[in-house]
N, C-alpha and C positions, 0 to 999 in steps of 0.2 A: 553246457547243460541247457535245454530247451526250456524248463520249467522252473522256476524259484517259487517256493510256497513259504508263506508266513502263517503264523498261527490264527491269525484273525480273519483269513481271507476265505476260509471254508467253514460251511454249516451244513451238516447232515439233516436230511428231512426226517421228521419224527417216524417214518416208515422204515427207514435204513437200519439194518439190512434185513428185513423182513422179522422174522423170529430170531433174535440172537442166540445162535447156538452156544451153549455152555456158557452163557452169560458173560461174554466177554466184551461187548461193543461198548458198554458204559464205562469201561476202564481206559479207553483210548484217548491218547493226546490228540490236540487239535491236528498236527499234520498228519499223524496215522490216519484219523477219519477223513482228512482231506485226499490222502493217497487212495484209501479205499473206495471214498465216492467216485473219484475219477475211474478207478478200476471198474467198478459196478457199472458205471455208465458206458464206458468203452469195450468192456468185454474183451480185452486184446488176447492174441495167444501168447505174446510176448511182452513183458513189462518189467521195465529198468528203473528200481528205485534207489536214489543216491540219498543218504542221510549220515550225517556226521557221526563219528563213534560217540556212544552213549545216548544216542536218541531214542533207542527203542525199535530198531529194525526186526529184531526177532519178534516182538509183540505185533507188529504189523503183518508180518508174513503168516504167523499162526493164525492171527485171526482171519486173514483172508483165506488160509486153508481152510479154516473151520466153515466159512462162508461157502465155499466152493464144495466141499463135502456134503454140508447140509442142504444145498440146492441140487445135488445130484451132476454137477457139472463135471466132477471128477469123483474117482472112486478110491483113489490111494494116492498117498504123498512119498515123494523121494527128497531128502535133504543131501545136498552136498555140501560138506563143510572142510576147511582147509586142513584141520589137525584131527587126532584121535579125541583129544580132550573136548574139543568143540562139539564135535559129532555127539558126544555122550550129554553135553550141555543142551543142544538142541532138543535131545530126546527127554529129558527132564523138563525143559520148558514146555514142551507140547503136552506131556502128561498131566501139567497142572491145568490146561484147558480141555482135558478130555481126549486129545489125540495122542493114540499110542505108536511112537514109533520104535523100530527095533535097532539099537545102534551096535549090535553084534551081528548083524545079517552078513553071511560070506556068500551062501548059494543055496539053491533048490528052493521048494516052495515056502512062503512065508505063514506062520502061524495066523489063524483067522482072527486071533485076539488083537492084532496090529491093524493099524489104519496104513502102515507103510514103514520106510527104511530111513536110517540116517547113515550116510556112509562119508568117505573122504574122496578128494579128487584123486589121490594116489591110487585109492581102490578101483574107481571107475577107470583110471589108465591101466589098471592090470587086467581087468575083465569087462570091457564095454558091452560085448554081446550080452552077458548075463543081464545087465541091465536094460539094454534094448528090448530085450524078451519080455521083462517084466513090463515095461511101459507100452507095448504093443499088445499085451493081453488085457489090460485093463487100463480105463482113461486116468491118467495121471497128471498130477501137479508137481513139477519138478522146481524145487527152491534152491538156486545157486547161491549160497552164502559167501561174500567177499569173491565176487565173480572174476575179479581179476588175476584170481590164482588159476583160472582155466588156461590162462595165457603162459603159465611159467614155463612150460616146456611145450614143445609141437604135439608130443604123445599125448599129454593131457588135454590139449585143446581140441585134437583130433577126435580123442576117446569122447569127450563131452558130446561132440557133434554126434558122432556116430550111435552114443547111448540114448541121446534125449530128443534127436531129430524128432521121432514119432510122437512126442509127449503132447497130450492135449493142452496143457499150460505150462508156461515157464516163467517164473518168477525171478529174476537177478538183482541181488541186492549187493551193495559195497558201501564203505563208510569213508574211503580214503581215495585220493586223486588217481585212482587206477595205476596204470603201470608206467614206469619211466622208460620201457622201451616201445618198439612198435609192432608188438605181437598183436594180432587181431583177437579179440575176446569173442568166443562163441555166443550167439544169440543177442548181440549188442549191434544196435543200428548205429551206422556212422554217416554224417551229414557233411557234404562239402561245402565250405564257407567260399566267401567272395576271393579268399587268396588262394584257393585251388586246395587247402589242406581240409583232410578229412578228420571231423572230431565226434566222439561218442555224444550220442542223443539220449538224455534221460527222460522218461516218462513223469518222473516227479522227483524235485531235488530238494533237500532240506539242508541248508548249510550251517557251519558253525556259527556263524554270525546271527541267524535266524534263531538257533536254539539258545544262544545266549540271552537273545534279548527276551525269550520266552522262559528264561530260567530252567531250561530243559537240562543244560550243560553247565558246568562250573567255568568261570573266569581262570584262566591260567597265568600265574606269575612266573617268568623265567628269571632264574637268578645265575648270572653267568660269573664264572671264576678264570682269571688269567694266571700268570704267573712265569717265572723263569724256569726253563727247561735246559737240560744239558744231556748230550748223547753222543756215542762213538759210532761212525760209520763203520762199514765193512772194511774200508780201506785203513782205517785206524785213526781217521781224522776225528778229534773232538770238535762238537758244534754246540753252540749255546743260542737259544732265541727265547723270545717272549710270545706266548700265546696271544693272538690278536693282531700281532705285527704282520705286515704282508710277508709272504713267504712263497716259493715255489710249492707246487702241488706236493712233491716228494718231502720237501722240509715241513710242511702242515702235517702230513702224515705221521712222520717221526716226532715230532713236537707233541703231537695229540697222543701217540701211544706211550711216549715219556710220561706225560701227566697221569695217563691210566694206570701205569705201572704201581703195583700197590707197595712196592718198596720204597718209592719216594715219598714226599711230604705232602703232594697235591692230592691224593685220593684220600688221605686219613683226615685232611683239613676240611675238603668238601663234606666227607660224609658225616665229620663231627658237626658241621654246619647244618647238613640236611636233618640230621636227627635233632638239633636245638629247634630247627624249624617245625619239625614234626610234634615236638613237646607242645610247642605255641598252638599249633593247630588242634592237638587233642583236648586242649581247655574248652574248645567250642564243640568239637567232634570227638568224643570221648574213645571212639574205637578207630578212628583214622589210622591207616597203615601206610608205610613206605615200601616202594620197590626201586631196586637197583638192577638195571639192564645190563649184564656184563657181555663181554665179546666171546668168551671161551670158558671152559670148565676150571681151568688153573685159576684164571682171575677171579672167578665166581667164588671159589672156595676161599681165596685170599681176602676178598672183599666181605665175606661173611665172618671171618676170623676179625677183621678189623672192627666189623659192627660190634662183635662180642666183646672185643678190649674196650671200645667206646663206651657202650650201653650197658655191660654187664649182663646182657640177655641175649640168647641165641637167635640167629636169623634162620627163617625158613630158606632151606637151600634147594632149587628146582634146576636140573641138570638137563634133562631130556624128556622128550614128549612121550613117554611110557606111562603104564597105569599106576605106578607109583608116584610120579611126578605129578599126575592129574588129582589123585588123593592129597598130596601134599598142598595143592592149590586150593583144593575144595576145603581142607582143614584150616588153611590160613584164612581164606576168605569168612568161615564162620567163626573164626576167633577174635580176639582183640590184641594179638601179637603185634609188635612194631613193624618188623622187618622182613621181607622176603627179597631174595636174590636169585636172578634167573638169567639163563644165557637165551637170548633171542625169543625163545618160543612164546613168551609172555607179552610180546609187543602187539599181538593182534587177537581180538576176538574174546580173549580170557576175561570173563566177567568177575571181576572182584570189585564192587562198588565203593567199599570202604578205603580203597587207594586214594591218598591226597596228596603224597609227597613222592618223587620220583627223582631219581639220579641216573642221566644218560650217560652210562660208563661204556660205550660200545664205540668204535671207529666206522660203524655204517653211517653212510652219508647221503643217502637217498631221500627225497622229500616223501615217498609212500612210507618207508619204514619209520620215518621220523613222525609222520602223521599218525601212524599206527600206534607207535610207542606213547606218544601224548595222549592218544585217546584213551588209553588204560586209566587215565587219572582224571578225565572230565565228566564221568557219569554223575549227576547230580541225585542227591537223594531228598534235600530239604534246601529251601531257599537261602541264598546267602554264603553257601560252602564256595571255599577257593580252593584250587589247586596249585600246587608250588613244583616246578621241575627244575633241577640243577644241572647246568651244562658247562662244558668249557668253552672258552672264548674262541670260537673257530667260526670264520666268516661265512659258511655253508649253513651252519646250525642256527646261528643268529639270524641270518635270512629266512629260514623257514619259521622260526619263531616270531618274526615280525610279520609273516604272512599267514598266520594261522586262520584268517578269516577269508581268504582267497579261495574260491571254489574252482576247481580244475576238471577239464575233460580229458579224455584218454586220446591223444593225439595218433594218428596213423601216420601222417607224412610229416618228417622234420627235414625240411629242405638245408642243405648245409652250404652256407656261402663260402666262397674262395678266402683260405686263411682263417676262418673262423673256427674256434676250437669248439667239437661237438659237446654241449653239455651233458648229453645222455651216454656218451661213449662207453662209461663203465659202469652205467646202472644195471644192465642186465646182469653181469656176473655179481655185483653187489646183492641185488635181489635174490639170485640163485643161493647166495650164501646166507643170506637173510632168512630165507624162507625153508632151509633145511629143517627137517622133522628132526634129525637126529644130530646132535651136536657132539659127536665123539670127538676126542682129542685126535688131530690129525699131524701133529709134528710141526704145523706152518711156523709156530712161534720160534722154533728152532732155528729157521731159515731166514728170518728178518734179517734186513742187511743192515741192523745198527744195535747198539745195546744202550739200554737207558741208563743213565747214570746218576743223575739228580733232578728233583723237580721241588719248586715250593708253589704255595697257591696265594693269589690275591684277589679278594672279593673286587669284581670289575664293575658289572651293572645289573639293574633290574629291567627287563622287558615286560610290558603289559599293554594291551591294545595298541601295538604298533609302535608305542612311545618307549623311548629309554630314560631311564633315571639313575641318579648315583654316581658319587666319585670313587675313585678306588680306595680302598681301605685293607688293613691287615687282619687276617683270621684273628676272631677273639676280641677286635677292636670295638669301640662302642658305637663306631659308624656301621660296622657290618650287623651289630646286634639290632640296631635300630630298623633293618630292612628284614632280619630273622624274625623279628618280634611283631610282625603285622599280624592282627587278629585272623583266626581262621574262618570267622563267620564276618562277610562283609558284602555288601552290594556292588555290583561292578563300578558303578560311580564313585563309591567310596573307596575302591582300592585305588582308582586314578588320584583322587584329591589326596588321600594319605601319602601316596608315594610322592606327589609334588611337595607335601610338606616336609617329609624326610629328607628329600633333596635340599630344600631351602634350609633346613636346620643344619645339615652337613656342610654346605657351602658356606654359611655363617660362622660355623667352629671352624672350618679351615682357615677363615680369613683372619682369626685372632691368634693362630700360631704363628712362631717366629719362622721366617723363610728357610733357616737352616733346618727345621724339622720336617719339612716336607720332601719327603723321601721317595713318595709315590706321584703319580702324574695326578695333580689336582685340579681337573676340569671335570664338568658334569658330563654325562654320557654322550649326550646329543652333539657335544663338541669334540667327541674322541671317536668319529667312525671307524669300525672294524672293516677294512678293505680288504678285498681279496687281491692275490698276486697278479690276476687277470685285469683287475681296475687299474692296480698300479702300473701295469704295461700300457694301458690305454692313456693314462696320465702322462707316461713319459713320451708317450709317442705324440700325443697331443702338444706338448712342450717342444718337441723337438720340430714338429710342423710349424708352430708359431713362430718359433726362432728362424727356421728356413725361409719363412715369408717375410721377416724383418731383415734378413740378411739382403734380400732383393732390393728392399726399400730403403736401407740405411747404408749399404755397401760395407758393411763391417763384416769379419769373418765370424763364423759360428763361435769359435772358443772365445772371442772378446766379448760377444752378447752374453754366452751363460757366466763368464766370470763377473761381468757386471750385474747379471740378475742375483748371483751369489752375494756380492758386495752390498747390494741394495736390500735383498731381502734377508740375507743370511742364510745359515745352514749349509751343509755337505755338499758334493756334487750330486748331480740328479739321480745317478744312478744308487745313491745311499739315502736321497732326500725321502722325507714323508710326504704321505699324500696331501696333507695342509701345506706343506711348502711348496710341493709341485703346483698346486693349484694358486698359490700366492704369486709364484713366477709365471705363471699363464697370464693370470689378471695384469701382472707389471708390464709384460711384454705386449700385452693387447693395448694398454694403455700409451706405450710409446709409439706403437703404429698408428694410432688415433691421432696423437699429436702431429704426427709427421704429415697427415693428409692435407 
């Protein structure tokens, strides 16, 4: 992004924005004021604002719409949102500042009582000429909410271009790192860098790091759970693996699905831990709620049943983006109920500010979807609130969690080097799946090439602000309770300090135990890196390259050197060695080579 804003760098003149229509200007956050000031100064036809989920994009956009209407720059407003629920949410928010949008508009002339319409990208895709005619008849501001959705399919992107090309002003908004694919997004500018790669260029950026420093969003504590998984493949083979250990992509997928199977022990233990965390948070935030994001309807129903058994209270179940689901979300938002279980759709844009605890119980692994999902928990209502998200120990998810503050641009060109695995190869299909508006049962679960047999859960680590804490612990243990019991109201630096103290206490307690009682890996998280299968391949390749070079230097055969490395460093053959063992052998062969020079 070309511009990064902080809360202290922008101050509006006393005259801005003229006479504040509908009394909105004095309620703005500093980033919103800064973005408005830039817009008013430059008066662009197209403006792209990137602001982290929970920062207040809707308020910024509607205040700008109010200003443009008041100064007769535009005569009407069209809001385009990803879902039916969101377009209604936009209409309700607009009404609160005196802008009336019709969320039920389908065709024909608009009633004179309205200032415009709220529609979905799918709706524009069906009838682009209807919206183009409206835009051509009157000067229009088009607000494109979560603009990356305009690239969801070629037809949606083309429809948006066709419908809104004549618009007087276009305001594009997004809160997540755009798309994982290379579909161009309408009305977004791309600039070519020195490396020849074109990246999206934002007019104003307000990232998670800045929002966290300004107390606009909550700090997020990620609690990761490992455990032993056992499943049967289509060929009838039984496989056992531990979450967090290096595996092939297929094995990770099957171990992950086994963990999320409600009939195993992993999900009940993680839901029980998440509910204990919610109880702790509710001591400070009395109405705090929890959300489980499920992969499909069958799992969602099973998770809701587990929550009922664990808590004794019923969970709100949201299965599809229909009118009934929208009302259930609204009812949950207005209540003090503990838990909601939803399939995918609540991962983006749905505003339930009291959500403070989440369980990521889906196998969708794109950075975009993960950021959208975590975005449901970060909206801050008062200073000191924290959010907690429970995850399986999956390398990709832990990587996303550790990169929460990384700001990304949408990249159009992704050069693929020879032999390099394309990290974006499967993202487009996953995004299509993640963004389905209807989550009907497809029978996909019946065709999976494995059968989950059993799972258990082990508390693995806590991630916060790019750092990792904690040693492995059994569910229900004193060590696990230490982390689940972190207060729900803390300043960001207090969270870090408290996690460090909890880990020190855990290490001290571990040292007092007899060695025979240590049935779990008793090492702090930072000394237990979660390594992907690809990283393991690279380590083995590096070791083999080093051994090959030493063969020429020493005259000894490959096999002899590998055997000697195993004798000196310990451990199994390199094909079965851990990342730490491989790194130790690489260092040892480098040491030998240096001595011979």
